N, C-alpha and C positions, 0 to 999 in steps of 0.2 A: 735274520739277515739273508739266510738262504732263500727265503720266499721273495724278498725284494730283488735279489739277484735273478731269480727265475723269471719274475714278471717283467723287470725293467731293463736288465743289462745282459741278457743271455747271449747277445751277439758278440760280446767281448769276453775273453777269458778273465776270470777273477782269481787272484792269488791272495790268500790270507796268511798273515803272520801268525804262526802257532808255536807255542812254547816247545823247546827241545826236550822237555821233561817227559816222563812216562805218561802223565795225564794228557799231554799234548798228542800222544799217539792215538788216543780214543777220538779226539776231536778231528785229527787228520783223517781217520777212517770215515767218520760221519760226513765230513766235507766232501770226500771223494764220492760218496754215494749221491750227493746232491749236485755234483759237478764243479766243485770249487777246489782249485789246486792249493797245495800247501808250500809255504816257505818256512822252514823250521829254524827257530832261534828266538832269543829274548835278550833283555838287558843283562841277564846274569849268565847265559849260556849261548855260545855261538852267535853273539850279537853282530859282530863285524861282518861275518859271512852272510848273515841274513840281510843286513843293510845293503850290501853289495848286490845280492840277488833281487831284492825289492826294487832297487834302482834300475837294474837290467830289465825287469819285467815291465815297469812303467814306461821305459824308453822303447820297449817293443810294442807299446800300444795297449797293454793290458791294464785292467783295473786292479787296485789293491784294497784289501781290508785289513785294518790294524786296530786292535783294541788299544787305544792310546794311553790308558792308565796303567798299562804294564801288568806283569804277572803278580804284583804284590800291592798295587795301589799307592796311595789312597784313591778311593773311588772318584772318578771324573777329573782327576788331576793328570793333565797331559804330561807325558814324558818326552824326551828330546827326539826319540827315534822317528816318529811321524813327521815332526818338523824338519828334521834333517833330510828325509826323503823328499818332502815337498820343496824344500829350498834347492836341493841339488838338481831336481828335475824341473823346477818351476811349474809344478802341477798344483792345481787347486786342491783343497781339502773339502770333502763332503762330510759334514758332521751329521750323524744320524742318531736320533733319540726315538724310543718307542714307548708308547703308553698302552696299558691293557685295561680293559673294563674290569676284569677279575683275574687275579694271579696270586701265586704263592711267592713270598720273598724269603730267600734263604738267609741264614744268619752267618754269612761269610763276609769277608772284608769288602767285597764289591756289591753286597746285597743283591746277588743274582736273582732275577725274577723269572719264574716259569709261568706262562699263561695257563689258566685253567681251560679245560676243553670248551670249545665254542665261545670263548671270550672274544669280544670285538677288540680289534687292535688299530691303533693309529700311529703312523710313522711321521716323524718330523725331520726335515732335512734342511740344512743350511750349507750352501756352497761358499767357501771362503778362499780367496787368493791371499797369500801371505804378503804383507807390505814389505817393501825393500828397506834395508837399513835399520831394522829393529833387532834388538838382542834376542837370543834364544829364550832367555827368561821372560822377557816381555811377551813374546809370541806364545809361549806355553801357558802363561797366565791368561792371556786373551782367549786362547782356544779352550782352556779349561772352563772359563766363564761362559763362553758360547755353548759348550757341550752341556754344562749343567742346566742352562736355561731351556734346553729342548729335551731334557731327560727327566720326565716327571717321575717322582717317586711313588711307590704304592701307598705311602703314608699320606699323600695329598688327597683331596677329595676326588672321587671317581670322575673320570672325564665324561663329558656329554657327547653322545654320538649324534651327529647332525644328519 
């Protein structure tokens, strides 16, 4: 994501939602190196404050990065936070999925993928505006389905580079 930001969105500040946990401090430091600001919080710690800060940043014209399946998963299952921010600001959601030609997959709840050196990468992006009048549950289910569709698993056949 840092590379996508560097290549395509560097003219606008990017703020990422990062867990308020000790592990989140490592990610905050890494993001600072690549020019991404942090908003600290999650559904389990400082969530309300983080939600308010995210809304302020988007209203100031900044981009946001949120891992929508939360700090504990399940993988690709949207949580309410990203939907709440998009609804309150009327901002569209850009769903991003990434496929790697060759990568290691960790045995964690999110099946975190680390690309192998010199592996070719393909990013998939879908821009979605939230339809009015739908329940939070319907929107999170819809976005979960969309995210899963563009997030190829390493278990699938290797992608073809065109």
